[in-house]
DRENPA-3360 file (N, C-alpha, C; in nm, 2 decimals, always signed):
BEGIN
1 = MTDDTAAK = -3.80/+1.30/-8.14/-3.88/+1.21/-8.13/-4.00/+1.19/-8.24 ~ -4.04/+1.10/-8.37/-4.13/+1.12/-8.39/-4.23/+1.06/-8.36 ~ -4.40/+1.11/-8.38/-4.52/+1.06/-8.32/-4.51/+0.92/-8.36 ~ -4.48/+0.91/-8.50/-4.50/+0.74/-8.58/-4.40/+0.62/-8.53 ~ -4.28/+0.70/-8.45/-4.17/+0.66/-8.37/-4.19/+0.59/-8.26 ~ -4.23/+0.68/-8.18/-4.33/+0.67/-8.02/-4.43/+0.57/-8.06 ~ -4.49/+0.54/-8.16/-4.60/+0.47/-8.17/-4.56/+0.30/-8.22 ~ -4.44/+0.32/-8.28/-4.38/+0.21/-8.28/-4.30/+0.11/-8.16;
9 = LRGFGPVG = -4.27/+0.24/-8.13/-4.20/+0.20/-7.99/-4.28/+0.11/-7.89 ~ -4.43/+0.15/-7.88/-4.56/+0.16/-7.81/-4.59/+0.02/-7.84 ~ -4.59/-0.05/-7.96/-4.68/-0.12/-8.08/-4.56/-0.26/-8.02 ~ -4.57/-0.39/-8.09/-4.52/-0.53/-8.08/-4.53/-0.53/-8.19 ~ -4.48/-0.44/-8.31/-4.42/-0.48/-8.39/-4.28/-0.50/-8.43 ~ -4.24/-0.52/-8.50/-4.06/-0.50/-8.47/-4.00/-0.47/-8.41 ~ -4.02/-0.32/-8.40/-3.96/-0.21/-8.32/-4.03/-0.20/-8.17 ~ -4.15/-0.27/-8.14/-4.15/-0.25/-8.02/-4.10/-0.40/-7.92;
17 = ILAMVVVT = -4.07/-0.51/-8.03/-4.02/-0.63/-7.97/-3.87/-0.64/-7.96 ~ -3.81/-0.57/-8.05/-3.65/-0.51/-8.04/-3.68/-0.43/-7.91 ~ -3.73/-0.37/-7.88/-3.77/-0.28/-7.78/-3.75/-0.31/-7.63 ~ -3.82/-0.41/-7.64/-3.84/-0.47/-7.49/-3.74/-0.57/-7.47 ~ -3.69/-0.65/-7.60/-3.57/-0.71/-7.56/-3.45/-0.66/-7.51 ~ -3.44/-0.55/-7.60/-3.30/-0.49/-7.56/-3.30/-0.44/-7.40 ~ -3.42/-0.39/-7.38/-3.45/-0.31/-7.19/-3.45/-0.46/-7.13 ~ -3.49/-0.57/-7.16/-3.51/-0.69/-7.04/-3.32/-0.75/-7.03;
25 = AFGPILEP = -3.27/-0.73/-7.16/-3.19/-0.81/-7.18/-3.08/-0.72/-7.11 ~ -3.05/-0.59/-7.14/-2.92/-0.50/-7.10/-3.00/-0.44/-6.97 ~ -3.11/-0.49/-6.90/-3.08/-0.45/-6.74/-3.00/-0.51/-6.70 ~ -3.04/-0.62/-6.65/-2.92/-0.69/-6.56/-2.79/-0.67/-6.58 ~ -2.75/-0.66/-6.70/-2.60/-0.64/-6.76/-2.55/-0.54/-6.71 ~ -2.63/-0.42/-6.73/-2.53/-0.32/-6.73/-2.57/-0.21/-6.59 ~ -2.56/-0.28/-6.51/-2.60/-0.25/-6.34/-2.48/-0.18/-6.28 ~ -2.47/-0.07/-6.28/-2.65/-0.02/-6.23/-2.69/+0.08/-6.30;
33 = FGVLPALA = -2.63/+0.05/-6.39/-2.67/+0.14/-6.49/-2.80/+0.07/-6.56 ~ -2.83/-0.04/-6.58/-2.92/-0.08/-6.63/-3.03/-0.04/-6.69 ~ -3.09/+0.04/-6.57/-3.25/+0.09/-6.60/-3.24/+0.21/-6.67 ~ -3.11/+0.25/-6.78/-3.10/+0.36/-6.88/-3.22/+0.31/-7.00 ~ -3.18/+0.17/-7.06/-3.29/+0.14/-7.15/-3.40/+0.19/-7.13 ~ -3.46/+0.12/-7.00/-3.58/+0.15/-6.97/-3.65/+0.32/-6.98 ~ -3.59/+0.35/-6.90/-3.59/+0.52/-6.89/-3.60/+0.57/-7.05 ~ -3.52/+0.54/-7.15/-3.50/+0.57/-7.30/-3.61/+0.56/-7.34;
41 = WVHYSKTP = -3.69/+0.43/-7.29/-3.78/+0.40/-7.39/-3.92/+0.49/-7.34 ~ -3.93/+0.45/-7.21/-4.07/+0.55/-7.18/-4.04/+0.72/-7.23 ~ -3.93/+0.73/-7.26/-3.89/+0.91/-7.31/-3.95/+0.88/-7.41 ~ -3.84/+0.84/-7.49/-3.90/+0.86/-7.68/-4.07/+0.78/-7.73 ~ -4.07/+0.70/-7.65/-4.26/+0.61/-7.70/-4.33/+0.72/-7.63 ~ -4.27/+0.81/-7.55/-4.36/+0.91/-7.50/-4.51/+0.86/-7.46 ~ -4.47/+0.75/-7.32/-4.53/+0.69/-7.25/-4.53/+0.76/-7.13 ~ -4.66/+0.78/-7.06/-4.67/+0.85/-6.92/-4.60/+0.78/-6.83;
49 = WREIGFVR = -4.51/+0.88/-6.75/-4.45/+0.81/-6.63/-4.56/+0.72/-6.55 ~ -4.64/+0.75/-6.51/-4.72/+0.67/-6.43/-4.77/+0.49/-6.44 ~ -4.77/+0.54/-6.58/-4.78/+0.38/-6.65/-4.70/+0.31/-6.59 ~ -4.54/+0.33/-6.55/-4.44/+0.23/-6.51/-4.47/+0.22/-6.37 ~ -4.54/+0.27/-6.35/-4.55/+0.31/-6.18/-4.50/+0.43/-6.09 ~ -4.41/+0.54/-6.20/-4.41/+0.65/-6.12/-4.49/+0.75/-6.07 ~ -4.56/+0.70/-5.97/-4.67/+0.81/-5.92/-4.61/+0.90/-5.80 ~ -4.62/+0.99/-5.79/-4.59/+1.06/-5.65/-4.60/+1.00/-5.55;
57 = PKSWFWTV = -4.59/+0.96/-5.40/-4.65/+0.90/-5.29/-4.75/+1.01/-5.22 ~ -4.85/+1.00/-5.19/-4.90/+1.07/-5.11/-4.80/+1.14/-4.97 ~ -4.70/+1.05/-4.92/-4.62/+1.08/-4.82/-4.48/+1.01/-4.87 ~ -4.33/+1.09/-4.89/-4.25/+1.02/-4.89/-4.19/+0.98/-4.78 ~ -4.23/+0.99/-4.68/-4.12/+1.00/-4.54/-4.20/+0.83/-4.54 ~ -4.36/+0.81/-4.51/-4.41/+0.69/-4.47/-4.36/+0.60/-4.61 ~ -4.33/+0.58/-4.72/-4.27/+0.50/-4.83/-4.17/+0.46/-4.83 ~ -4.05/+0.58/-4.76/-3.98/+0.55/-4.79/-3.93/+0.44/-4.65;
65 = VIGIVFGA = -4.02/+0.42/-4.50/-3.98/+0.36/-4.39/-4.06/+0.28/-4.40 ~ -4.18/+0.25/-4.44/-4.27/+0.13/-4.53/-4.21/+0.03/-4.57 ~ -4.11/+0.09/-4.69/-4.00/+0.04/-4.79/-3.91/-0.06/-4.70 ~ -3.85/+0.03/-4.60/-3.71/+0.00/-4.53/-3.72/-0.16/-4.44 ~ -3.86/-0.12/-4.37/-3.91/-0.20/-4.26/-3.97/-0.37/-4.35 ~ -4.06/-0.32/-4.43/-4.07/-0.42/-4.53/-3.96/-0.51/-4.59 ~ -3.88/-0.45/-4.67/-3.78/-0.48/-4.73/-3.67/-0.60/-4.70 ~ -3.63/-0.55/-4.50/-3.53/-0.55/-4.39/-3.56/-0.68/-4.34;
73 = TFKLVMKS = -3.74/-0.69/-4.31/-3.82/-0.83/-4.26/-3.81/-0.91/-4.35 ~ -3.86/-0.85/-4.45/-3.86/-0.99/-4.57/-3.78/-1.07/-4.60 ~ -3.62/-0.98/-4.62/-3.50/-1.07/-4.63/-3.48/-1.16/-4.51 ~ -3.50/-1.11/-4.42/-3.49/-1.17/-4.26/-3.53/-1.33/-4.24 ~ -3.68/-1.33/-4.33/-3.78/-1.39/-4.36/-3.72/-1.50/-4.43 ~ -3.69/-1.47/-4.51/-3.61/-1.54/-4.66/-3.52/-1.61/-4.58 ~ -3.45/-1.56/-4.51/-3.25/-1.63/-4.50/-3.33/-1.70/-4.34 ~ -3.40/-1.66/-4.29/-3.38/-1.77/-4.16/-3.49/-1.90/-4.17;
81 = IVMPLLGA = -3.61/-1.87/-4.27/-3.72/-1.98/-4.28/-3.72/-2.02/-4.40 ~ -3.75/-1.94/-4.46/-3.77/-1.98/-4.60/-3.69/-2.04/-4.70 ~ -3.56/-1.99/-4.71/-3.45/-2.03/-4.83/-3.40/-2.20/-4.72 ~ -3.41/-2.18/-4.61/-3.35/-2.31/-4.51/-3.47/-2.45/-4.56 ~ -3.60/-2.39/-4.52/-3.68/-2.45/-4.55/-3.69/-2.56/-4.72 ~ -3.65/-2.49/-4.84/-3.63/-2.49/-4.94/-3.47/-2.56/-4.96 ~ -3.42/-2.61/-4.85/-3.27/-2.66/-4.88/-3.20/-2.61/-4.91 ~ -3.17/-2.47/-4.94/-3.10/-2.36/-4.94/-2.94/-2.38/-4.89;
89 = APINAAYH = -2.79/-2.35/-4.91/-2.72/-2.39/-4.86/-2.69/-2.21/-4.76 ~ -2.66/-2.23/-4.63/-2.66/-2.13/-4.55/-2.56/-1.99/-4.58 ~ -2.43/-2.00/-4.66/-2.38/-1.95/-4.70/-2.38/-1.93/-4.89 ~ -2.40/-1.78/-4.91/-2.40/-1.73/-5.02/-2.24/-1.74/-5.12 ~ -2.22/-1.84/-5.18/-2.07/-1.89/-5.23/-2.10/-1.78/-5.32 ~ -2.15/-1.66/-5.41/-2.10/-1.65/-5.51/-2.07/-1.50/-5.41 ~ -2.10/-1.44/-5.31/-2.11/-1.27/-5.24/-2.03/-1.31/-5.12 ~ -1.98/-1.47/-5.13/-1.93/-1.47/-5.00/-1.74/-1.36/-4.99;
97 = YLAGNDAA = -1.74/-1.33/-5.10/-1.61/-1.26/-5.09/-1.63/-1.11/-5.00 ~ -1.74/-1.10/-5.00/-1.77/-0.93/-4.93/-1.76/-0.98/-4.77 ~ -1.71/-1.08/-4.72/-1.68/-1.10/-4.54/-1.62/-1.02/-4.54 ~ -1.64/-0.88/-4.46/-1.51/-0.86/-4.40/-1.42/-0.75/-4.50 ~ -1.47/-0.76/-4.65/-1.40/-0.69/-4.77/-1.42/-0.53/-4.75 ~ -1.40/-0.46/-4.66/-1.40/-0.30/-4.65/-1.39/-0.26/-4.79 ~ -1.34/-0.28/-4.85/-1.30/-0.23/-5.03/-1.39/-0.25/-5.15 ~ -1.44/-0.38/-5.11/-1.56/-0.36/-5.18/-1.70/-0.36/-5.16;
105 = LPGMLIVV = -1.72/-0.37/-4.99/-1.86/-0.31/-4.97/-1.91/-0.17/-5.02 ~ -1.85/-0.05/-5.03/-1.94/+0.03/-5.09/-1.94/+0.08/-5.21 ~ -1.88/-0.05/-5.33/-1.94/-0.04/-5.46/-2.08/-0.13/-5.46 ~ -2.02/-0.22/-5.35/-2.18/-0.33/-5.41/-2.31/-0.30/-5.35 ~ -2.26/-0.15/-5.21/-2.34/-0.12/-5.20/-2.46/-0.05/-5.29 ~ -2.38/+0.08/-5.35/-2.42/+0.13/-5.48/-2.53/+0.08/-5.61 ~ -2.40/-0.07/-5.62/-2.48/-0.19/-5.72/-2.61/-0.22/-5.61 ~ -2.63/-0.26/-5.55/-2.79/-0.31/-5.50/-2.84/-0.17/-5.46;
113 = IFGAGFGE = -2.86/-0.07/-5.43/-2.98/+0.05/-5.42/-2.98/+0.09/-5.50 ~ -2.88/+0.14/-5.65/-2.92/+0.18/-5.73/-2.94/+0.09/-5.84 ~ -2.85/+0.00/-5.88/-2.89/-0.06/-6.01/-2.99/-0.19/-5.96 ~ -3.02/-0.22/-5.83/-3.15/-0.37/-5.80/-3.26/-0.25/-5.77 ~ -3.23/-0.19/-5.66/-3.30/-0.12/-5.59/-3.45/-0.05/-5.71 ~ -3.36/+0.07/-5.77/-3.40/+0.14/-5.89/-3.43/+0.07/-6.00 ~ -3.30/-0.02/-6.05/-3.33/-0.07/-6.18/-3.42/-0.20/-6.20 ~ -3.37/-0.30/-6.13/-3.44/-0.43/-6.13/-3.62/-0.34/-6.12;
121 = ETVFRGFL = -3.66/-0.31/-6.07/-3.79/-0.28/-6.03/-3.85/-0.20/-6.15 ~ -3.80/-0.10/-6.21/-3.79/-0.06/-6.28/-3.84/-0.13/-6.45 ~ -3.75/-0.21/-6.41/-3.73/-0.29/-6.54/-3.85/-0.43/-6.53 ~ -3.85/-0.48/-6.44/-3.95/-0.61/-6.44/-4.03/-0.60/-6.37 ~ -4.09/-0.51/-6.30/-4.23/-0.45/-6.20/-4.31/-0.33/-6.35 ~ -4.19/-0.22/-6.33/-4.23/-0.09/-6.41/-4.28/-0.13/-6.55 ~ -4.17/-0.16/-6.64/-4.17/-0.17/-6.79/-4.23/-0.24/-6.82 ~ -4.20/-0.42/-6.79/-4.25/-0.51/-6.83/-4.41/-0.55/-6.81;
129 = FERLGKLL = -4.45/-0.46/-6.67/-4.58/-0.48/-6.64/-4.66/-0.42/-6.76 ~ -4.63/-0.30/-6.78/-4.68/-0.19/-6.87/-4.68/-0.28/-7.04 ~ -4.56/-0.31/-7.03/-4.57/-0.39/-7.19/-4.66/-0.49/-7.18 ~ -4.64/-0.57/-7.07/-4.73/-0.72/-7.08/-4.88/-0.69/-7.06 ~ -4.94/-0.56/-6.98/-5.04/-0.51/-6.94/-5.11/-0.48/-7.13 ~ -5.06/-0.40/-7.20/-5.10/-0.36/-7.31/-5.10/-0.50/-7.39 ~ -4.99/-0.57/-7.40/-5.02/-0.73/-7.47/-5.16/-0.80/-7.44 ~ -5.15/-0.81/-7.26/-5.27/-0.91/-7.24/-5.38/-0.89/-7.17;
137 = GSGVYAKA = -5.37/-0.71/-7.15/-5.50/-0.72/-7.08/-5.46/-0.64/-6.95 ~ -5.58/-0.61/-6.88/-5.57/-0.57/-6.71/-5.65/-0.64/-6.67 ~ -5.71/-0.75/-6.68/-5.82/-0.84/-6.63/-5.72/-0.94/-6.53 ~ -5.78/-0.95/-6.43/-5.74/-1.03/-6.28/-5.65/-1.17/-6.35 ~ -5.69/-1.27/-6.44/-5.60/-1.34/-6.54/-5.53/-1.32/-6.55 ~ -5.49/-1.19/-6.66/-5.41/-1.17/-6.73/-5.29/-1.08/-6.62 ~ -5.35/-1.03/-6.53/-5.23/-0.97/-6.42/-5.19/-1.08/-6.38 ~ -5.24/-1.19/-6.32/-5.17/-1.32/-6.26/-5.07/-1.40/-6.36;
145 = AIVAATSL = -5.09/-1.41/-6.47/-5.03/-1.40/-6.59/-4.87/-1.36/-6.62 ~ -4.90/-1.22/-6.60/-4.73/-1.13/-6.57/-4.72/-1.14/-6.52 ~ -4.75/-1.17/-6.32/-4.70/-1.13/-6.23/-4.60/-1.27/-6.24 ~ -4.63/-1.40/-6.22/-4.58/-1.53/-6.25/-4.53/-1.54/-6.37 ~ -4.51/-1.44/-6.52/-4.39/-1.50/-6.62/-4.28/-1.34/-6.57 ~ -4.32/-1.26/-6.51/-4.18/-1.15/-6.48/-4.15/-1.24/-6.34 ~ -4.19/-1.27/-6.29/-4.08/-1.35/-6.15/-4.03/-1.45/-6.20 ~ -4.10/-1.56/-6.31/-3.96/-1.63/-6.33/-3.87/-1.58/-6.38;
153 = LFGLIHYP = -3.89/-1.50/-6.48/-3.78/-1.38/-6.58/-3.69/-1.34/-6.48 ~ -3.78/-1.29/-6.37/-3.65/-1.25/-6.24/-3.57/-1.34/-6.22 ~ -3.62/-1.43/-6.14/-3.59/-1.56/-6.10/-3.46/-1.65/-6.18 ~ -3.46/-1.61/-6.30/-3.43/-1.68/-6.38/-3.24/-1.60/-6.39 ~ -3.27/-1.46/-6.42/-3.16/-1.39/-6.49/-3.03/-1.38/-6.33 ~ -3.07/-1.42/-6.24/-3.02/-1.46/-6.13/-2.95/-1.60/-6.14 ~ -2.94/-1.71/-6.19/-2.91/-1.84/-6.22/-2.74/-1.82/-6.23 ~ -2.73/-1.74/-6.35/-2.60/-1.74/-6.39/-2.47/-1.73/-6.25;
161 = IQGLGGVE = -2.49/-1.64/-6.20/-2.38/-1.58/-6.05/-2.45/-1.68/-5.97 ~ -2.57/-1.67/-5.87/-2.60/-1.75/-5.78/-2.68/-1.90/-5.77 ~ -2.70/-1.94/-5.90/-2.75/-2.08/-5.92/-2.88/-2.07/-5.86 ~ -2.91/-2.21/-5.81/-3.05/-2.25/-5.80/-3.13/-2.20/-5.68 ~ -3.04/-2.15/-5.58/-3.06/-2.08/-5.45/-3.10/-1.95/-5.49 ~ -3.06/-1.87/-5.61/-3.04/-1.73/-5.63/-3.18/-1.73/-5.70 ~ -3.26/-1.85/-5.78/-3.33/-1.82/-5.86/-3.51/-1.88/-5.78 ~ -3.49/-1.91/-5.66/-3.55/-1.97/-5.62/-3.58/-1.80/-5.50;
169 = QSTIMGLV = -3.47/-1.80/-5.47/-3.50/-1.64/-5.40/-3.58/-1.55/-5.51 ~ -3.50/-1.52/-5.57/-3.53/-1.43/-5.63/-3.68/-1.43/-5.71 ~ -3.73/-1.56/-5.74/-3.86/-1.59/-5.82/-4.00/-1.53/-5.69 ~ -3.95/-1.57/-5.59/-4.02/-1.55/-5.46/-4.04/-1.38/-5.42 ~ -3.94/-1.37/-5.44/-3.92/-1.22/-5.44/-4.01/-1.11/-5.57 ~ -4.00/-1.16/-5.65/-4.09/-1.16/-5.77/-4.22/-1.15/-5.75 ~ -4.24/-1.31/-5.70/-4.44/-1.28/-5.70/-4.49/-1.19/-5.59 ~ -4.40/-1.15/-5.47/-4.46/-1.09/-5.37/-4.47/-0.94/-5.46;
177 = FGTIFALS = -4.36/-0.89/-5.47/-4.31/-0.76/-5.53/-4.43/-0.75/-5.67 ~ -4.45/-0.87/-5.74/-4.50/-0.84/-5.85/-4.71/-0.81/-5.82 ~ -4.72/-0.93/-5.71/-4.79/-0.87/-5.65/-4.84/-0.77/-5.58 ~ -4.79/-0.70/-5.50/-4.84/-0.56/-5.49/-4.80/-0.44/-5.59 ~ -4.74/-0.49/-5.65/-4.71/-0.37/-5.77/-4.85/-0.37/-5.89 ~ -4.87/-0.49/-5.90/-5.04/-0.54/-6.00/-5.14/-0.46/-5.92 ~ -5.14/-0.48/-5.74/-5.26/-0.41/-5.72/-5.26/-0.27/-5.68 ~ -5.13/-0.21/-5.69/-5.10/-0.07/-5.63/-5.09/+0.01/-5.75;
185 = GRIFMLMV = -4.98/-0.02/-5.82/-5.01/+0.05/-5.98/-4.85/+0.15/-5.94 ~ -4.83/+0.12/-5.83/-4.70/+0.23/-5.74/-4.60/+0.13/-5.73 ~ -4.44/+0.21/-5.74/-4.32/+0.12/-5.77/-4.22/+0.19/-5.69 ~ -4.31/+0.31/-5.59/-4.11/+0.39/-5.54/-4.14/+0.28/-5.42 ~ -4.26/+0.24/-5.33/-4.22/+0.13/-5.20/-4.13/+0.06/-5.29 ~ -4.17/-0.04/-5.34/-4.14/-0.15/-5.39/-3.94/-0.13/-5.41 ~ -3.92/+0.02/-5.47/-3.76/-0.01/-5.50/-3.70/+0.05/-5.32 ~ -3.74/+0.11/-5.26/-3.69/+0.11/-5.16/-3.69/-0.03/-5.06;
193 = AHAAFDVV = -3.79/-0.10/-5.10/-3.81/-0.23/-5.00/-3.71/-0.34/-5.08 ~ -3.69/-0.34/-5.23/-3.57/-0.40/-5.30/-3.45/-0.37/-5.24 ~ -3.42/-0.23/-5.24/-3.25/-0.16/-5.16/-3.25/-0.25/-5.04 ~ -3.32/-0.22/-4.98/-3.32/-0.24/-4.83/-3.33/-0.38/-4.81 ~ -3.37/-0.49/-4.92/-3.35/-0.60/-4.89/-3.23/-0.70/-4.91 ~ -3.14/-0.60/-5.05/-3.06/-0.63/-5.09/-2.99/-0.55/-4.99 ~ -2.97/-0.49/-4.93/-2.86/-0.38/-4.86/-2.84/-0.48/-4.73 ~ -2.96/-0.50/-4.66/-2.95/-0.63/-4.56/-2.89/-0.81/-4.57;
201 = AVLIIYFD = -2.91/-0.81/-4.70/-2.82/-0.88/-4.75/-2.68/-0.93/-4.77 ~ -2.63/-0.80/-4.80/-2.48/-0.73/-4.83/-2.44/-0.77/-4.71 ~ -2.47/-0.66/-4.59/-2.46/-0.67/-4.43/-2.42/-0.80/-4.39 ~ -2.56/-0.91/-4.39/-2.56/-0.99/-4.33/-2.40/-1.06/-4.41 ~ -2.38/-1.05/-4.46/-2.26/-1.14/-4.57/-2.09/-1.08/-4.51 ~ -2.14/-0.94/-4.54/-1.98/-0.82/-4.50/-2.00/-0.85/-4.32 ~ -2.08/-0.89/-4.22/-2.04/-0.88/-4.07/-2.05/-1.03/-4.07 ~ -2.04/-1.15/-4.15/-2.02/-1.30/-4.15/-2.14/-1.32/-4.05;
209 = LEVRVAHL = -2.22/-1.32/-4.10/-2.34/-1.36/-3.99/-2.44/-1.48/-4.09 ~ -2.44/-1.50/-4.21/-2.49/-1.59/-4.27/-2.58/-1.73/-4.19 ~ -2.46/-1.82/-4.13/-2.51/-1.92/-4.09/-2.58/-1.91/-3.98 ~ -2.55/-1.76/-3.87/-2.63/-1.76/-3.79/-2.78/-1.70/-3.80 ~ -2.79/-1.64/-3.93/-2.92/-1.61/-3.93/-2.99/-1.75/-4.03 ~ -2.91/-1.76/-4.10/-2.97/-1.94/-4.14/-3.04/-2.03/-4.06 ~ -3.00/-2.05/-3.90/-2.98/-2.13/-3.84/-3.07/-2.08/-3.73 ~ -3.13/-1.93/-3.80/-3.21/-1.82/-3.67/-3.36/-2.01/-3.56;
217 = VFR = -3.40/-2.04/-3.70/-3.54/-2.06/-3.67/-3.51/-2.24/-3.68 ~ -3.45/-2.29/-3.77/-3.39/-2.41/-3.78/-3.28/-2.43/-3.76 ~ -3.22/-2.52/-3.68/-3.09/-2.57/-3.65/-3.04/-2.68/-3.70;
% end
């Protein structure tokens, strides 16, 4: 890839805009391989990996531990407190087929760990934060706008399958994860947390605990 093409991919002309559209649009569609367009863009645009948050942690062990605890706890809080306050149904109808479904469980876990945890964080936090940051700047107001815009977009992509409840939950998740990423510039803990969040969500459904968890606080 020539330097000229790499510069066009990093810019905001027709090539750069097309790249943004392709990476953002195909990410959710191609799960668990939706991350590939974003990784290809980083490679061919010659963008340093750290600019999308790929910064080696001081401790992989604590990154994983903190990510798992944070992600699992966040999911339980969302399911038992936040979503009931928003009036969400206790049963996630879109994925209720997973209840007791031994055949579907392994595939779904692969999708949420690699497609959601690794893929969605790379696209919606790493890639889009880099692109919008180059466009809007790195000031406080610019970062707040980027967090808000990416969170809303992240929420909306969940509407076709999960409806309004999915939009609400995903938007809140985007706001929390986006704020952490805006402050830290590091993505690996968020990847682990996202995967843990979704794994707990899947296991709650698989073990048919949705109603019980949703009514832990508000009966």
